ROZAZA-418439 format. One record per residue: x, y, z of N, C-alpha, C in turn. Coordinates in nm, 4 decimals. Example, Ala and Ser with C-alpha at 12.3 -4.5 7.8 and 13.67 -1.06 7.14 Angstrom:
2
<node n_east="1.3190" n_north="-0.5690" n_up="0.7800" ca_east="1.2300" ca_north="-0.4500" ca_up="0.7800" c_east="1.3200" c_north="-0.3300" c_up="0.7800"/>
<node n_east="1.2850" n_north="-0.2250" n_up="0.7080" ca_east="1.3670" ca_north="-0.1060" ca_up="0.7140" c_east="1.2900" c_north="0.0030" c_up="0.7870"/>
end
This chain:
148
<node n_east="18.5200" n_north="11.3348" n_up="4.1412" ca_east="18.4761" ca_north="11.1956" ca_up="4.1476" c_east="18.3565" c_north="11.1864" c_up="4.2409"/>
<node n_east="18.2513" n_north="11.1190" n_up="4.1989" ca_east="18.1322" ca_north="11.1071" ca_up="4.2820" c_east="18.1596" c_north="11.0109" c_up="4.3980"/>
<node n_east="18.0757" n_north="11.0247" n_up="4.4995" ca_east="18.0916" ca_north="10.9401" ca_up="4.6180" c_east="18.0808" c_north="10.7918" c_up="4.5812"/>
<node n_east="17.9951" n_north="10.7580" n_up="4.4850" ca_east="17.9773" ca_north="10.6185" ca_up="4.4435" c_east="18.1044" c_north="10.5617" c_up="4.3806"/>
<node n_east="18.1864" n_north="10.6478" n_up="4.3242" ca_east="18.3065" ca_north="10.6011" ca_up="4.2568" c_east="18.4298" c_north="10.6031" c_up="4.3476"/>
<node n_east="18.4129" n_north="10.6373" n_up="4.4734" ca_east="18.5254" ca_north="10.6420" ca_up="4.5666" c_east="18.5566" c_north="10.4994" c_up="4.6126"/>
<node n_east="18.6233" n_north="10.4238" n_up="4.5235" ca_east="18.6479" ca_north="10.2817" ca_up="4.5489" c_east="18.7298" c_north="10.2568" c_up="4.6741"/>
<node n_east="18.8288" n_north="10.3400" n_up="4.6992" ca_east="18.9110" ca_north="10.3208" ca_up="4.8184" c_east="18.8281" c_north="10.3260" c_up="4.9452"/>
<node n_east="18.7388" n_north="10.4238" n_up="4.9521" ca_east="18.6530" ca_north="10.4371" ca_up="5.0700" c_east="18.5577" c_north="10.3187" c_up="5.0803"/>
<node n_east="18.5001" n_north="10.2779" n_up="4.9679" ca_east="18.4069" ca_north="10.1656" ca_up="4.9688" c_east="18.4757" c_north="10.0361" c_up="5.0112"/>
<node n_east="18.5954" n_north="10.0117" n_up="4.9588" ca_east="18.6695" ca_north="9.8912" ca_up="4.9960" c_east="18.7068" c_north="9.8935" c_up="5.1435"/>
<node n_east="18.7530" n_north="10.0095" n_up="5.1913" ca_east="18.7895" ca_north="10.0214" ca_up="5.3328" c_east="18.6677" c_north="9.9989" c_up="5.4216"/>
<node n_east="18.5539" n_north="10.0533" n_up="5.3799" ca_east="18.4307" ca_north="10.0377" ca_up="5.4574" c_east="18.3890" c_north="9.8904" c_up="5.4623"/>
<node n_east="18.3942" n_north="9.8217" n_up="5.3493" ca_east="18.3608" ca_north="9.6783" ca_up="5.3468" c_east="18.4539" c_north="9.5992" c_up="5.4386"/>
<node n_east="18.5830" n_north="9.6283" n_up="5.4312" ca_east="18.6791" ca_north="9.5589" ca_up="5.5163" c_east="18.6520" c_north="9.5840" c_up="5.6635"/>
<node n_east="18.6274" n_north="9.7097" n_up="5.6965" ca_east="18.6022" ca_north="9.7470" ca_up="5.8362" c_east="18.4753" c_north="9.6792" c_up="5.8888"/>
<node n_east="18.3664" n_north="9.6895" n_up="5.8114" ca_east="18.2409" ca_north="9.6286" ca_up="5.8554" c_east="18.2503" c_north="9.4762" c_up="5.8602"/>
<node n_east="18.3221" n_north="9.4169" n_up="5.7665" ca_east="18.3416" ca_north="9.2728" ca_up="5.7685" c_east="18.4161" c_north="9.2271" c_up="5.8922"/>
<node n_east="18.5219" n_north="9.3024" n_up="5.9294" ca_east="18.5961" ca_north="9.2691" ca_up="6.0524" c_east="18.5067" c_north="9.2842" c_up="6.1749"/>
<node n_east="18.4263" n_north="9.3922" n_up="6.1780" ca_east="18.3356" ca_north="9.4123" ca_up="6.2913" c_east="18.2350" c_north="9.2979" c_up="6.3009"/>
<node n_east="18.1774" n_north="9.2597" n_up="6.1883" ca_east="18.0796" ca_north="9.1508" ca_up="6.1858" c_east="18.1434" c_north="9.0216" c_up="6.2381"/>
<node n_east="18.2626" n_north="8.9903" n_up="6.1880" ca_east="18.3328" ca_north="8.8708" ca_up="6.2324" c_east="18.3668" c_north="8.8751" c_up="6.3799"/>
<node n_east="18.4150" n_north="8.9897" n_up="6.4249" ca_east="18.4502" ca_north="9.0039" ca_up="6.5664" c_east="18.3260" c_north="8.9881" c_up="6.6545"/>
<node n_east="18.2151" n_north="9.0472" n_up="6.6121" ca_east="18.0907" ca_north="9.0338" ca_up="6.6892" c_east="18.0478" c_north="8.8877" c_up="6.6990"/>
<node n_east="18.0524" n_north="8.8155" n_up="6.5874" ca_east="18.0148" ca_north="8.6736" ca_up="6.5898" c_east="18.1069" c_north="8.5931" c_up="6.6806"/>
<node n_east="18.2371" n_north="8.6168" n_up="6.6676" ca_east="18.3323" ca_north="8.5432" ca_up="6.7515" c_east="18.3064" c_north="8.5713" c_up="6.8995"/>
<node n_east="18.2820" n_north="8.6987" n_up="6.9320" ca_east="18.2573" ca_north="8.7362" ca_up="7.0716" c_east="18.1257" c_north="8.6754" c_up="7.1213"/>
<node n_east="18.0180" n_north="8.6853" n_up="7.0399" ca_east="17.8876" ca_north="8.6303" ca_up="7.0791" c_east="17.8957" c_north="8.4809" c_up="7.1064"/>
<node n_east="17.9815" n_north="8.4134" n_up="7.0337" ca_east="17.9913" ca_north="8.2682" ca_up="7.0475" c_east="18.0993" c_north="8.2260" c_up="7.1469"/>
<node n_east="18.1575" n_north="8.3233" n_up="7.2163" ca_east="18.2498" ca_north="8.2930" ca_up="7.3242" c_east="18.3910" c_north="8.2561" c_up="7.2839"/>
<node n_east="18.4300" n_north="8.2877" n_up="7.1615" ca_east="18.5669" ca_north="8.2568" ca_up="7.1187" c_east="18.6614" c_north="8.3668" c_up="7.1654"/>
<node n_east="18.7770" n_north="8.3273" n_up="7.2103" ca_east="18.8735" ca_north="8.4226" ca_up="7.2645" c_east="18.9791" c_north="8.4619" c_up="7.1621"/>
<node n_east="18.9384" n_north="8.4786" n_up="7.0371" ca_east="19.0299" ca_north="8.5191" ca_up="6.9315" c_east="18.9684" c_north="8.6342" c_up="6.8528"/>
<node n_east="19.0557" n_north="8.7166" n_up="6.7977" ca_east="19.0132" ca_north="8.8280" ca_up="6.7142" c_east="19.0191" c_north="8.7843" c_up="6.5678"/>
<node n_east="18.9582" n_north="8.8613" n_up="6.4777" ca_east="18.9665" ca_north="8.8252" ca_up="6.3355" c_east="19.1098" c_north="8.8107" c_up="6.2841"/>
<node n_east="19.1996" n_north="8.8986" n_up="6.3233" ca_east="19.3370" ca_north="8.8867" ca_up="6.2727" c_east="19.4050" c_north="8.7631" c_up="6.3316"/>
<node n_east="19.3713" n_north="8.7275" n_up="6.4552" ca_east="19.4250" ca_north="8.6050" ca_up="6.5129" c_east="19.3704" c_north="8.4837" c_up="6.4387"/>
<node n_east="19.2431" n_north="8.4893" n_up="6.3994" ca_east="19.1873" ca_north="8.3775" ca_up="6.3229" c_east="19.2554" c_north="8.3654" c_up="6.1876"/>
<node n_east="19.2858" n_north="8.4794" n_up="6.1248" ca_east="19.3556" ca_north="8.4750" ca_up="5.9955" c_east="19.4904" c_north="8.4062" c_up="6.0107"/>
<node n_east="19.5601" n_north="8.4345" n_up="6.1206" ca_east="19.6901" ca_north="8.3721" ca_up="6.1431" c_east="19.6733" c_north="8.2220" c_up="6.1655"/>
<node n_east="19.5774" n_north="8.1831" n_up="6.2459" ca_east="19.5548" ca_north="8.0408" ca_up="6.2717" c_east="19.5169" c_north="7.9666" c_up="6.1435"/>
<node n_east="19.4314" n_north="8.0270" n_up="6.0619" ca_east="19.3913" ca_north="7.9640" ca_up="5.9354" c_east="19.5121" c_north="7.9488" c_up="5.8434"/>
<node n_east="19.5948" n_north="8.0531" n_up="5.8348" ca_east="19.7138" ca_north="8.0455" ca_up="5.7494" c_east="19.8074" c_north="7.9346" c_up="5.7975"/>
<node n_east="19.8299" n_north="7.9273" n_up="5.9275" ca_east="19.9176" ca_north="7.8232" ca_up="5.9816" c_east="19.8611" c_north="7.6842" c_up="5.9546"/>
<node n_east="19.7298" n_north="7.6701" n_up="5.9610" ca_east="19.6707" ca_north="7.5385" ca_up="5.9351" c_east="19.6872" c_north="7.5000" c_up="5.7884"/>
<node n_east="19.6819" n_north="7.5974" n_up="5.6982" ca_east="19.7013" ca_north="7.5687" ca_up="5.5559" c_east="19.8452" c_north="7.5270" c_up="5.5270"/>
<node n_east="19.9388" n_north="7.5835" n_up="5.5999" ca_east="20.0808" ca_north="7.5535" ca_up="5.5768" c_east="20.1176" c_north="7.4140" c_up="5.6250"/>
<node n_east="20.0542" n_north="7.3686" n_up="5.7303" ca_east="20.0758" ca_north="7.2353" ca_up="5.7865" c_east="20.2204" c_north="7.2081" c_up="5.8262"/>
<node n_east="20.2949" n_north="7.3128" n_up="5.8533" ca_east="20.4315" ca_north="7.2980" ca_up="5.9044" c_east="20.4718" c_north="7.4308" c_up="5.9688"/>
<node n_east="20.5927" n_north="7.4339" n_up="6.0201" ca_east="20.6413" ca_north="7.5579" ca_up="6.0798" c_east="20.6529" c_north="7.6663" c_up="5.9727"/>
<node n_east="20.6278" n_north="7.7899" n_up="6.0150" ca_east="20.6324" ca_north="7.9039" ca_up="5.9242" c_east="20.7259" c_north="8.0079" c_up="5.9827"/>
<node n_east="20.8100" n_north="8.0630" n_up="5.8983" ca_east="20.8961" ca_north="8.1730" ca_up="5.9369" c_east="20.8067" c_north="8.2916" c_up="5.9734"/>
<node n_east="20.8363" n_north="8.3599" n_up="6.0824" ca_east="20.7536" ca_north="8.4719" ca_up="6.1258" c_east="20.7481" c_north="8.5817" c_up="6.0194"/>
<node n_east="20.8510" n_north="8.5960" n_up="5.9395" ca_east="20.8499" ca_north="8.6943" ca_up="5.8285" c_east="20.7425" c_north="8.6584" c_up="5.7256"/>
<node n_east="20.7204" n_north="8.5278" n_up="5.7038" ca_east="20.6147" ca_north="8.4859" ca_up="5.6122" c_east="20.4777" c_north="8.5284" c_up="5.6651"/>
<node n_east="20.4603" n_north="8.5222" n_up="5.7962" ca_east="20.3352" ca_north="8.5684" ca_up="5.8565" c_east="20.3154" c_north="8.7178" c_up="5.8308"/>
<node n_east="20.4233" n_north="8.7949" n_up="5.8422" ca_east="20.4156" ca_north="8.9392" ca_up="5.8166" c_east="20.3690" c_north="8.9651" c_up="5.6738"/>
<node n_east="20.4266" n_north="8.8914" n_up="5.5798" ca_east="20.3884" ca_north="8.9084" ca_up="5.4388" c_east="20.2447" c_north="8.8631" c_up="5.4153"/>
<node n_east="20.2075" n_north="8.7489" n_up="5.4686" ca_east="20.0729" ca_north="8.6954" ca_up="5.4479" c_east="19.9664" c_north="8.7875" c_up="5.5066"/>
<node n_east="19.9881" n_north="8.8359" n_up="5.6271" ca_east="19.8897" ca_north="8.9199" ca_up="5.6948" c_east="19.9031" c_north="9.0675" c_up="5.6559"/>
<node n_east="20.0139" n_north="9.0987" n_up="5.5865" ca_east="20.0427" ca_north="9.2368" ca_up="5.5444" c_east="20.0453" c_north="9.3306" c_up="5.6654"/>
<node n_east="20.1190" n_north="9.2858" n_up="5.7681" ca_east="20.1309" ca_north="9.3632" ca_up="5.8913" c_east="20.2775" c_north="9.3849" c_up="5.9253"/>
<node n_east="20.3012" n_north="9.4838" n_up="6.0073" ca_east="20.4384" ca_north="9.5153" ca_up="6.0502" c_east="20.4908" c_north="9.4071" c_up="6.1440"/>
<node n_east="20.6238" n_north="9.3933" n_up="6.1489" ca_east="20.6833" ca_north="9.2915" ca_up="6.2369" c_east="20.6383" c_north="9.3045" c_up="6.3827"/>
<node n_east="20.6310" n_north="9.4266" n_up="6.4341" ca_east="20.5924" ca_north="9.4437" ca_up="6.5744" c_east="20.4477" c_north="9.4006" c_up="6.5986"/>
<node n_east="20.3608" n_north="9.4250" n_up="6.5006" ca_east="20.2206" ca_north="9.3842" ca_up="6.5136" c_east="20.2096" c_north="9.2320" c_up="6.5113"/>
<node n_east="20.2776" n_north="9.1687" n_up="6.4171" ca_east="20.2754" ca_north="9.0224" ca_up="6.4084" c_east="20.3350" c_north="8.9618" c_up="6.5350"/>
<node n_east="20.4412" n_north="9.0204" n_up="6.5851" ca_east="20.5031" ca_north="8.9706" ca_up="6.7080" c_east="20.4030" c_north="8.9733" c_up="6.8235"/>
<node n_east="20.3242" n_north="9.0808" n_up="6.8327" ca_east="20.2232" ca_north="9.0907" ca_up="6.9380" c_east="20.1147" c_north="8.9854" c_up="6.9229"/>
<node n_east="20.0701" n_north="8.9630" n_up="6.7996" ca_east="19.9666" ca_north="8.8625" ca_up="6.7737" c_east="20.0204" c_north="8.7240" c_up="6.8081"/>
<node n_east="20.1425" n_north="8.6963" n_up="6.7648" ca_east="20.2046" ca_north="8.5667" ca_up="6.7941" c_east="20.2160" c_north="8.5478" c_up="6.9451"/>
<node n_east="20.2584" n_north="8.6515" n_up="7.0151" ca_east="20.2727" ca_north="8.6416" ca_up="7.1610" c_east="20.1399" c_north="8.6099" c_up="7.2286"/>
<node n_east="20.0323" n_north="8.6786" n_up="7.1858" ca_east="19.9014" ca_north="8.6537" ca_up="7.2472" c_east="19.8522" c_north="8.5118" c_up="7.2184"/>
<node n_east="19.8710" n_north="8.4655" n_up="7.0946" ca_east="19.8274" ca_north="8.3292" ca_up="7.0607" c_east="19.9143" c_north="8.2250" c_up="7.1308"/>
<node n_east="20.0407" n_north="8.2575" n_up="7.1501" ca_east="20.1306" ca_north="8.1667" ca_up="7.2222" c_east="20.0886" c_north="8.1568" c_up="7.3693"/>
<node n_east="20.0518" n_north="8.2712" n_up="7.4299" ca_east="20.0048" ca_north="8.2716" ca_up="7.5685" c_east="19.8789" c_north="8.1867" c_up="7.5854"/>
<node n_east="19.7931" n_north="8.1870" n_up="7.4835" ca_east="19.6692" ca_north="8.1086" ca_up="7.4879" c_east="19.6948" c_north="7.9608" c_up="7.4596"/>
<node n_east="19.8162" n_north="7.9288" n_up="7.4136" ca_east="19.8510" ca_north="7.7898" ca_up="7.3855" c_east="19.8103" c_north="7.7430" c_up="7.2466"/>
<node n_east="19.7738" n_north="7.8363" n_up="7.1574" ca_east="19.7267" ca_north="7.7989" ca_up="7.0248" c_east="19.8389" c_north="7.7849" c_up="6.9227"/>
<node n_east="19.9507" n_north="7.8477" n_up="6.9493" ca_east="20.0661" ca_north="7.8341" ca_up="6.8608" c_east="20.1922" c_north="7.8179" c_up="6.9445"/>
<node n_east="20.2962" n_north="7.7681" n_up="6.8801" ca_east="20.4276" ca_north="7.7547" ca_up="6.9434" c_east="20.5270" c_north="7.8316" c_up="6.8576"/>
<node n_east="20.6232" n_north="7.8907" n_up="6.9234" ca_east="20.7266" ca_north="7.9665" ca_up="6.8528" c_east="20.8614" c_north="7.9182" c_up="6.9028"/>
<node n_east="20.9541" n_north="7.9011" n_up="6.8091" ca_east="21.0887" ca_north="7.8603" ca_up="6.8481" c_east="21.1896" c_north="7.9242" c_up="6.7537"/>
<node n_east="21.3118" n_north="7.9248" n_up="6.7962" ca_east="21.4209" ca_north="7.9767" ca_up="6.7141" c_east="21.4625" c_north="7.8693" c_up="6.6141"/>
<node n_east="21.4898" n_north="7.9115" n_up="6.4919" ca_east="21.5335" ca_north="7.8179" ca_up="6.3887" c_east="21.6659" c_north="7.7546" c_up="6.4288"/>
<node n_east="21.6795" n_north="7.6243" n_up="6.4105" ca_east="21.8052" ca_north="7.5587" ca_up="6.4454" c_east="21.9194" c_north="7.5974" c_up="6.3503"/>
<node n_east="21.8849" n_north="7.6484" n_up="6.2324" ca_east="21.9889" ca_north="7.6842" ca_up="6.1343" c_east="22.0227" c_north="7.8323" c_up="6.1327"/>
<node n_east="21.9330" n_north="7.9175" n_up="6.1872" ca_east="21.9578" ca_north="8.0619" ca_up="6.1879" c_east="21.8922" c_north="8.1211" c_up="6.3115"/>
<node n_east="21.9721" n_north="8.1599" n_up="6.4079" ca_east="21.9235" ca_north="8.2112" ca_up="6.5352" c_east="21.8402" c_north="8.3381" c_up="6.5243"/>
<node n_east="21.8449" n_north="8.4057" n_up="6.4103" ca_east="21.7659" ca_north="8.5287" ca_up="6.3916" c_east="21.6229" c_north="8.4987" c_up="6.3477"/>
<node n_east="21.5980" n_north="8.3765" n_up="6.3047" ca_east="21.4684" ca_north="8.3397" ca_up="6.2475" c_east="21.3812" c_north="8.2734" c_up="6.3542"/>
<node n_east="21.2559" n_north="8.3192" n_up="6.3635" ca_east="21.1588" ca_north="8.2593" ca_up="6.4548" c_east="21.0602" c_north="8.1771" c_up="6.3727"/>
<node n_east="21.0395" n_north="8.0527" n_up="6.4144" ca_east="20.9470" ca_north="7.9621" ca_up="6.3472" c_east="20.8210" c_north="7.9480" c_up="6.4310"/>
<node n_east="20.7072" n_north="7.9523" n_up="6.3650" ca_east="20.5776" ca_north="7.9485" ca_up="6.4326" c_east="20.4987" c_north="7.8300" c_up="6.3787"/>
<node n_east="20.4305" n_north="7.7589" n_up="6.4684" ca_east="20.3476" ca_north="7.6458" ca_up="6.4258" c_east="20.2222" c_north="7.6392" c_up="6.5119"/>
<node n_east="20.1222" n_north="7.5741" n_up="6.4585" ca_east="19.9955" ca_north="7.5532" ca_up="6.5262" c_east="20.0108" c_north="7.4383" c_up="6.6259"/>
<node n_east="19.9567" n_north="7.4548" n_up="6.7454" ca_east="19.9577" ca_north="7.3471" ca_up="6.8450" c_east="19.8294" c_north="7.2648" c_up="6.8296"/>
<node n_east="19.8213" n_north="7.1555" n_up="6.9025" ca_east="19.6985" ca_north="7.0755" ca_up="6.9015" c_east="19.5804" c_north="7.1594" c_up="6.9510"/>
<node n_east="19.6045" n_north="7.2423" n_up="7.0529" ca_east="19.4982" ca_north="7.3299" ca_up="7.1037" c_east="19.4560" c_north="7.4304" c_up="6.9964"/>
<node n_east="19.5523" n_north="7.4794" n_up="6.9192" ca_east="19.5215" ca_north="7.5719" ca_up="6.8103" c_east="19.4387" c_north="7.5055" c_up="6.7018"/>
<node n_east="19.4727" n_north="7.3811" n_up="6.6698" ca_east="19.3937" ca_north="7.3060" ca_up="6.5701" c_east="19.2505" c_north="7.2871" c_up="6.6195"/>
<node n_east="19.2370" n_north="7.2555" n_up="6.7472" ca_east="19.1039" ca_north="7.2377" ca_up="6.8057" c_east="19.0244" c_north="7.3666" c_up="6.8038"/>
<node n_east="19.0893" n_north="7.4769" n_up="6.8343" ca_east="19.0223" ca_north="7.6073" ca_up="6.8334" c_east="18.9789" c_north="7.6418" c_up="6.6918"/>
<node n_east="19.0655" n_north="7.6159" n_up="6.5959" ca_east="19.0342" ca_north="7.6448" ca_up="6.4555" c_east="18.9131" c_north="7.5636" c_up="6.4099"/>
<node n_east="18.9086" n_north="7.4370" n_up="6.4447" ca_east="18.7939" ca_north="7.3538" ca_up="6.4084" c_east="18.6658" c_north="7.4088" c_up="6.4710"/>
<node n_east="18.6768" n_north="7.4590" n_up="6.5951" ca_east="18.5594" ca_north="7.5088" ca_up="6.6657" c_east="18.5013" c_north="7.6341" c_up="6.6001"/>
<node n_east="18.5846" n_north="7.7234" n_up="6.5508" ca_east="18.5292" ca_north="7.8475" ca_up="6.4953" c_east="18.5292" c_north="7.8526" c_up="6.3425"/>
<node n_east="18.5641" n_north="7.7441" n_up="6.2780" ca_east="18.5628" ca_north="7.7410" ca_up="6.1306" c_east="18.4248" c_north="7.7757" c_up="6.0753"/>
<node n_east="18.3182" n_north="7.7274" n_up="6.1388" ca_east="18.1829" ca_north="7.7569" ca_up="6.0932" c_east="18.1560" c_north="7.9073" c_up="6.0986"/>
<node n_east="18.2032" n_north="7.9727" n_up="6.2017" ca_east="18.1846" ca_north="8.1176" ca_up="6.2143" c_east="18.2574" c_north="8.1900" c_up="6.1023"/>
<node n_east="18.3785" n_north="8.1473" n_up="6.0697" ca_east="18.4533" ca_north="8.2099" ca_up="5.9604" c_east="18.3795" c_north="8.1911" c_up="5.8275"/>
<node n_east="18.3240" n_north="8.0729" n_up="5.8069" ca_east="18.2486" ca_north="8.0465" ca_up="5.6842" c_east="18.1237" c_north="8.1335" c_up="5.6788"/>
<node n_east="18.0626" n_north="8.1563" n_up="5.7938" ca_east="17.9437" ca_north="8.2410" ca_up="5.7993" c_east="17.9772" c_north="8.3857" c_up="5.7617"/>
<node n_east="18.0903" n_north="8.4347" n_up="5.8097" ca_east="18.1338" ca_north="8.5697" ca_up="5.7734" c_east="18.1557" c_north="8.5773" c_up="5.6231"/>
<node n_east="18.2201" n_north="8.4787" n_up="5.5667" ca_east="18.2449" ca_north="8.4759" ca_up="5.4226" c_east="18.1128" c_north="8.4717" c_up="5.3440"/>
<node n_east="18.0185" n_north="8.3921" n_up="5.3904" ca_east="17.8876" ca_north="8.3866" ca_up="5.3239" c_east="17.8174" c_north="8.5217" c_up="5.3289"/>
<node n_east="17.8332" n_north="8.5921" n_up="5.4388" ca_east="17.7686" ca_north="8.7227" ca_up="5.4552" c_east="17.8175" c_north="8.8198" c_up="5.3484"/>
<node n_east="17.9462" n_north="8.8131" n_up="5.3151" ca_east="18.0013" ca_north="8.9023" ca_up="5.2136" c_east="17.9325" c_north="8.8828" c_up="5.0793"/>
<node n_east="17.8958" n_north="8.7601" n_up="5.0481" ca_east="17.8374" ca_north="8.7336" ca_up="4.9173" c_east="17.6883" c_north="8.7089" c_up="4.9195"/>
<node n_east="17.6243" n_north="8.7294" n_up="5.0329" ca_east="17.4840" ca_north="8.6916" ca_up="5.0491" c_east="17.3900" c_north="8.7591" c_up="4.9492"/>
<node n_east="17.4177" n_north="8.8792" n_up="4.9111" ca_east="17.3256" ca_north="8.9499" ca_up="4.8216" c_east="17.3718" c_north="8.9471" c_up="4.6767"/>
<node n_east="17.4786" n_north="8.8730" n_up="4.6496" ca_east="17.5322" ca_north="8.8650" ca_up="4.5136" c_east="17.5023" c_north="8.7288" c_up="4.4527"/>
<node n_east="17.4828" n_north="8.7271" n_up="4.3226" ca_east="17.4685" ca_north="8.5991" ca_up="4.2527" c_east="17.6064" c_north="8.5344" c_up="4.2465"/>
<node n_east="17.6094" n_north="8.4072" n_up="4.2113" ca_east="17.7375" ca_north="8.3366" ca_up="4.1969" c_east="17.8240" c_north="8.4066" c_up="4.0915"/>
<node n_east="17.7621" n_north="8.4509" n_up="3.9834" ca_east="17.8363" ca_north="8.5205" ca_up="3.8781" c_east="17.8936" c_north="8.6527" c_up="3.9290"/>
<node n_east="17.8152" n_north="8.7261" n_up="4.0062" ca_east="17.8636" ca_north="8.8533" ca_up="4.0624" c_east="17.9779" c_north="8.8295" c_up="4.1610"/>
<node n_east="17.9651" n_north="8.7238" n_up="4.2408" ca_east="18.0721" ca_north="8.6913" ca_up="4.3354" c_east="18.2012" c_north="8.6609" c_up="4.2622"/>
<node n_east="18.1917" n_north="8.5835" n_up="4.1549" ca_east="18.3104" ca_north="8.5492" ca_up="4.0764" c_east="18.3706" c_north="8.6749" c_up="4.0130"/>
<node n_east="18.2856" n_north="8.7592" n_up="3.9582" ca_east="18.3319" ca_north="8.8829" ca_up="3.8957" c_east="18.3980" c_north="8.9741" c_up="3.9982"/>
<node n_east="18.3341" n_north="8.9920" n_up="4.1134" ca_east="18.3903" ca_north="9.0774" ca_up="4.2180" c_east="18.5233" c_north="9.0217" c_up="4.2673"/>
<node n_east="18.5294" n_north="8.8898" n_up="4.2864" ca_east="18.6552" ca_north="8.8276" ca_up="4.3294" c_east="18.7670" c_north="8.8542" c_up="4.2306"/>
<node n_east="18.7380" n_north="8.8417" n_up="4.1021" ca_east="18.8386" ca_north="8.8693" ca_up="3.9997" c_east="18.8834" c_north="9.0145" c_up="4.0007"/>
<node n_east="18.7881" n_north="9.1067" n_up="4.0136" ca_east="18.8219" ca_north="9.2497" ca_up="4.0159" c_east="18.9059" c_north="9.2847" c_up="4.1387"/>
<node n_east="18.8656" n_north="9.2323" n_up="4.2537" ca_east="18.9416" ca_north="9.2610" ca_up="4.3759" c_east="19.0816" c_north="9.2013" c_up="4.3691"/>
<node n_east="19.0940" n_north="9.0826" n_up="4.3115" ca_east="19.2268" ca_north="9.0206" ca_up="4.2957" c_east="19.3163" c_north="9.1076" c_up="4.2086"/>
<node n_east="19.2608" n_north="9.1646" n_up="4.1029" ca_east="19.3390" ca_north="9.2533" ca_up="4.0161" c_east="19.3830" c_north="9.3783" c_up="4.0911"/>
<node n_east="19.2934" n_north="9.4358" n_up="4.1704" ca_east="19.3286" ca_north="9.5553" ca_up="4.2485" c_east="19.4387" c_north="9.5215" c_up="4.3478"/>
<node n_east="19.4243" n_north="9.4081" n_up="4.4153" ca_east="19.5250" ca_north="9.3670" ca_up="4.5138" c_east="19.6601" c_north="9.3477" c_up="4.4469"/>
<node n_east="19.6631" n_north="9.2794" n_up="4.3349" ca_east="19.7894" ca_north="9.2554" ca_up="4.2633" c_east="19.8549" c_north="9.3869" c_up="4.2236"/>
<node n_east="19.7755" n_north="9.4788" n_up="4.1706" ca_east="19.8293" ca_north="9.6085" ca_up="4.1293" c_east="19.8862" c_north="9.6853" c_up="4.2484"/>
<node n_east="19.8121" n_north="9.6880" n_up="4.3582" ca_east="19.8594" ca_north="9.7599" ca_up="4.4764" c_east="19.9828" c_north="9.6939" c_up="4.5373"/>
<node n_east="19.9852" n_north="9.5602" n_up="4.5382" ca_east="20.1043" ca_north="9.4908" ca_up="4.5892" c_east="20.2264" c_north="9.5261" c_up="4.5051"/>
<node n_east="20.2100" n_north="9.5315" n_up="4.3737" ca_east="20.3209" ca_north="9.5692" ca_up="4.2862" c_east="20.3698" c_north="9.7089" c_up="4.3176"/>
<node n_east="20.2787" n_north="9.8022" n_up="4.3398" ca_east="20.3155" ca_north="9.9397" ca_up="4.3732" c_east="20.3847" c_north="9.9473" c_up="4.5082"/>
<node n_east="20.3293" n_north="9.8788" n_up="4.6067" ca_east="20.3873" ca_north="9.8810" ca_up="4.7408" c_east="20.5262" c_north="9.8198" c_up="4.7412"/>
<node n_east="20.5449" n_north="9.7125" n_up="4.6663" ca_east="20.6735" ca_north="9.6429" ca_up="4.6649" c_east="20.7790" c_north="9.7156" c_up="4.5848"/>
<node n_east="20.7416" n_north="9.8174" n_up="4.5066" ca_east="20.8396" ca_north="9.8980" ca_up="4.4324" c_east="20.9247" c_north="9.9821" c_up="4.5247"/>
<node n_east="20.8638" n_north="10.0224" n_up="4.6362" ca_east="20.9293" ca_north="10.1146" ca_up="4.7277" c_east="21.0486" c_north="10.0546" c_up="4.7944"/>
end
């Protein structure tokens, strides 16, 4: 297989460089959150209610210990709140605080800029095509991963 056809490497490289670009922008603009922390805050804002910590693991596709660390750091910063479910003591519920909503509003423009950067050299048609292809790859890989 030629280097140009090494899709796994190309996708990993795009993801890595995209995270670096986003992290650099967030740092340059003085935000005290990492890209993965921003993903969690954005997801919580979309949910508009408490979220089971297991749902965060699935959404972010991260291990429980990693999500627990991210939640702890965001909780220390006052951006999210975590509590035990009143119906099941084993379940931890996570929600966005007012400070978290304010932080999300402050860096939303930066997140949009990172997203624009990904598609800056593509036409609208190419962006749509690439989005469809990547969605198919993700679905296929999720099916394979979930078989195990």
